[in-house]
C-alpha positions as CSV (number, residue, x, y, z in Angstrom):
1,M,121.1,113.8,104.8
2,G,124.6,115.2,104.4
3,M,127.6,114.3,106.6
4,G,129.0,117.9,106.8
5,Y,132.6,117.4,105.8
6,L,134.5,120.6,105.9
7,D,135.6,122.1,102.5
8,V,134.3,119.0,100.6
9,P,131.3,119.6,98.3
10,E,128.6,117.0,98.9
11,V,126.1,115.8,96.3
12,I,122.9,114.5,97.9
13,L,120.7,112.1,95.7
14,G,117.6,113.5,97.4
15,Y,115.6,116.7,97.7
16,R,116.2,119.6,100.0
17,S,112.4,119.9,100.2
18,F,112.3,116.5,101.9
19,E,115.1,117.4,104.3
20,L,114.5,118.0,108.0
21,P,115.1,121.6,109.2
22,I,118.9,122.3,109.4
23,Y,119.7,124.3,112.5
24,G,121.7,127.4,111.7
25,G,120.6,127.7,108.1
26,P,121.2,125.5,105.0
27,N,124.7,124.2,104.3
28,I,125.8,125.9,101.1
29,D,128.2,123.0,100.3
30,L,125.3,120.5,100.0
31,T,124.0,120.1,96.4
32,Y,120.7,118.3,96.1
33,L,120.2,116.5,92.8
34,G,116.9,114.8,93.4
35,I,116.4,111.2,92.5
36,Q,116.4,109.9,88.9
37,R,113.0,108.3,88.3
38,F,113.4,106.0,85.4
39,T,110.6,106.2,82.7
40,S,112.0,103.8,80.1
41,E,109.6,101.4,78.4
42,S,108.8,98.3,80.5
43,N,109.7,94.8,79.3
44,S,107.1,92.3,78.3
45,R,106.8,90.8,81.8
46,D,106.1,94.3,83.2
47,D,103.5,94.9,80.5
48,D,101.7,91.7,81.5
49,I,101.6,92.8,85.1
50,I,100.3,96.3,84.2
51,K,97.5,94.8,82.1
52,D,96.7,92.5,85.0
53,I,96.5,95.3,87.5
54,S,94.9,98.0,85.4
55,R,91.7,95.9,85.0
56,F,90.9,96.2,88.6
57,K,91.0,100.0,89.1
58,T,87.6,100.5,87.4
59,H,86.9,103.8,89.1
60,A,90.1,105.6,88.1
61,L,91.6,104.1,84.9
62,A,94.0,106.3,83.0
63,S,92.8,107.5,79.6
64,N,95.1,105.2,77.7
65,F,93.3,102.1,79.1
66,D,90.0,100.7,78.0
67,H,87.4,102.0,80.4
68,H,85.0,99.2,79.4
69,L,87.4,96.5,80.4
70,G,86.2,96.5,84.0
71,K,82.7,95.6,83.0
72,L,84.0,92.2,81.8
73,L,85.3,91.3,85.3
74,P,83.3,89.6,88.0
75,R,83.9,92.2,90.6
76,R,85.4,95.6,91.3
77,Y,87.8,96.8,94.1
78,D,87.2,99.9,96.1
79,K,90.8,100.3,97.2
80,I,94.1,99.1,95.8
81,V,97.0,98.8,98.2
82,Y,100.6,98.2,97.1
83,C,103.1,96.8,99.5
84,C,106.9,96.7,99.0
85,M,109.4,96.0,101.7
86,G,112.6,96.1,99.6
87,T,115.3,93.5,99.5
88,Y,115.3,93.2,103.3
89,T,118.2,91.6,105.0
90,D,118.2,88.7,107.5
91,K,118.6,91.2,110.4
92,Y,115.0,92.2,110.1
93,R,113.6,89.6,107.8
94,K,111.6,87.8,110.6
95,S,109.8,91.0,111.5
96,V,108.9,91.8,107.9
97,L,107.6,88.3,107.1
98,K,105.5,88.3,110.3
99,F,103.9,91.6,109.2
100,L,103.3,90.3,105.7
101,D,101.5,87.3,107.1
102,Q,99.2,89.6,109.0
103,L,98.7,91.8,106.0
104,V,97.6,88.8,103.8
105,Q,95.4,87.6,106.6
106,L,93.7,91.0,106.7
107,F,92.9,90.9,103.0
108,Y,91.2,87.5,103.4
109,S,88.4,89.5,105.0
110,K,88.6,92.6,102.9
111,Q,87.4,91.2,99.6
112,N,86.6,94.7,98.3
113,W,90.2,95.8,98.7
114,M,93.0,94.5,96.5
115,L,96.6,93.9,97.7
116,I,99.5,93.9,95.3
117,Y,102.6,92.7,97.0
118,S,106.1,93.0,95.5
119,A,107.9,90.0,97.2
120,A,111.5,91.0,96.1
121,G,112.3,87.4,95.3
122,S,110.4,85.7,98.1
123,Q,107.2,84.9,96.2
124,A,107.7,81.2,97.0
125,R,106.8,81.8,100.6
126,F,103.2,82.5,99.6
127,S,103.0,79.6,97.1
128,S,100.3,77.9,99.2
129,L,98.0,80.9,98.8
130,N,94.9,80.0,96.7
131,Q,94.7,83.0,94.4
132,N,91.5,81.6,92.9
133,Q,89.9,81.7,96.3
134,Y,91.4,85.1,97.1
135,P,91.6,86.9,93.7
136,N,92.0,90.2,95.6
137,I,95.6,89.3,96.6
138,K,98.2,89.5,93.9
139,I,101.8,88.5,94.7
140,Y,104.7,89.1,92.3
141,D,108.5,88.6,92.7
142,F,109.0,92.1,91.2
143,T,106.7,94.9,89.9
144,P,107.1,97.9,87.7
145,Q,106.5,100.2,90.6
146,Q,106.4,103.6,89.0
147,Q,103.7,102.4,86.5
148,L,101.6,100.8,89.3
149,L,101.6,103.8,91.7
150,P,99.0,105.9,89.8
151,Y,96.4,103.1,90.3
152,C,97.1,102.8,94.1
153,D,95.3,104.3,97.0
154,L,98.0,103.4,99.5
155,V,101.6,102.2,99.6
156,I,102.9,100.2,102.6
157,T,106.7,100.3,102.8
158,H,109.7,99.9,105.0
159,G,110.8,103.4,104.4
160,G,113.2,103.2,101.4
161,L,113.9,106.7,100.0
162,N,113.2,105.8,96.3
163,T,109.8,104.4,97.1
164,I,108.8,107.4,99.3
165,I,109.9,109.9,96.6
166,E,108.1,107.9,93.9
167,C,104.9,108.1,96.0
168,V,105.4,111.8,96.4
169,F,105.4,112.2,92.6
170,A,102.4,109.9,92.2
171,E,100.7,111.6,95.2
172,V,100.0,108.3,96.9
173,P,99.8,108.3,100.7
174,L,102.1,106.1,102.7
175,L,102.0,103.7,105.6
176,I,105.6,103.3,106.8
177,L,107.0,100.6,109.0
178,P,110.7,101.1,109.3
179,F,111.9,97.7,110.5
180,A,115.7,98.3,109.9
181,K,117.6,99.9,112.7
182,Q,120.9,100.3,110.9
183,A,119.7,101.7,107.5
184,D,118.2,105.1,106.6
185,H,114.6,103.9,106.9
186,R,113.8,105.5,110.2
187,G,115.3,108.8,109.2
188,N,113.2,108.7,106.0
189,A,110.1,107.8,108.0
190,S,110.8,110.8,110.3
191,R,110.9,113.1,107.2
192,A,107.7,111.6,105.9
193,S,106.0,112.2,109.2
194,Y,107.3,115.7,109.5
195,Y,106.0,116.7,106.0
196,G,102.7,114.9,106.7
197,I,102.7,112.6,103.6
198,G,101.6,109.4,105.4
199,K,101.4,107.5,108.7
200,V,104.5,106.1,110.4
201,I,104.1,103.1,112.8
202,N,106.4,103.0,115.8
203,Q,108.1,99.6,115.9
204,N,107.3,99.4,119.6
205,K,103.7,99.4,118.8
206,K,102.1,95.9,118.7
207,I,100.5,95.2,115.3
208,T,97.1,93.6,115.3
209,L,94.7,93.1,112.4
210,K,92.3,95.6,113.9
211,R,95.0,98.3,114.3
212,L,96.4,97.5,110.8
213,E,93.0,98.0,109.2
214,A,92.5,101.3,111.1
215,W,96.0,102.6,110.2
216,M,95.4,101.8,106.5
217,T,91.9,103.4,106.5
218,E,93.2,106.5,108.1
219,A,96.1,106.8,105.6
220,M,93.9,106.3,102.6
221,N,91.1,108.7,103.7
222,N,93.1,111.6,105.3
223,P,92.8,114.6,102.9
224,D,95.7,116.3,104.7
225,Y,98.1,113.6,103.4
226,K,97.0,114.1,99.8
227,Q,97.4,117.9,100.1
228,S,100.9,117.5,101.7
229,L,101.9,115.1,98.9
230,H,100.8,117.6,96.3
231,N,102.7,120.5,98.0
232,L,105.9,118.4,98.4
233,K,105.7,117.3,94.8
234,K,105.6,120.9,93.6
235,S,108.7,121.7,95.7
236,C,110.6,118.7,94.4
237,N,109.8,119.5,90.8
238,A,111.1,123.0,91.2
239,E,114.4,121.6,92.6
240,E,115.0,119.3,89.7
241,E,115.1,122.3,87.3
242,V,118.2,123.7,89.0
243,G,120.0,120.7,90.5
244,I,122.1,119.7,87.6
245,E,123.2,123.3,86.9
246,K,124.1,123.8,90.5
247,L,126.3,120.7,90.4
248,R,128.2,122.0,87.4
249,K,128.9,125.3,89.3
250,V,130.0,123.4,92.4
251,L,132.4,121.1,90.4
252,K,133.8,124.0,88.4
253,K,134.5,126.0,91.6
254,K,136.2,123.1,93.2
255,I,138.3,122.3,90.1
256,N,139.4,126.0,89.8
257,S,140.4,126.1,93.5
258,I,142.6,123.0,93.0
259,N,144.2,124.5,89.9
């Protein structure tokens, strides 16, 4: 993740535990701070979405939700899949929208699975979707992601670092499609593949509904992914305890060298 500038301390907003092996040993000038995962109270809109989503996960509701609420609903969902592709740019927007059309089409036939899609402002594209006919597909402009993740069985993403790390801490397996060539998504996807926390799809691979369903099923049911997520979460947690203190020492050393 670091650029390796000589004699210049670097602060990495990520985790050394999620770094690819560095040949020749770790660079002592790199300070990994982790990523700040915000836990502030959600606003009223977010609360409404949480209430809407929490009703469907009847087999794994958190203790602070009413376990009897699911009995009032007409059906239950075996799997909850969350998809977020970030605020994608025009350079790969076409590829992302084509994939999302396929994903929604797949869920037409998977009535026992629920899809939650964070449209990042493009919700209007799916305005023609009849959510009364397909109640298992929920599309929002934005979602309170960290609060949703504990209810999810799988996250489909473009490979943004924040989403990947949040999935690590929620221990939710990933299906990663790194559409962007110029951003960090492919590097993040390589790290996710190396540490075995999900399935990465090569962009040269043709996406079909049959393949998409198979990839999702594998990612949700592979116990190795869950174990790797658990192990990586422990390592990242340990880093957070020392990251800030290490930054103080690095800055103090640099200031003293200047003076």
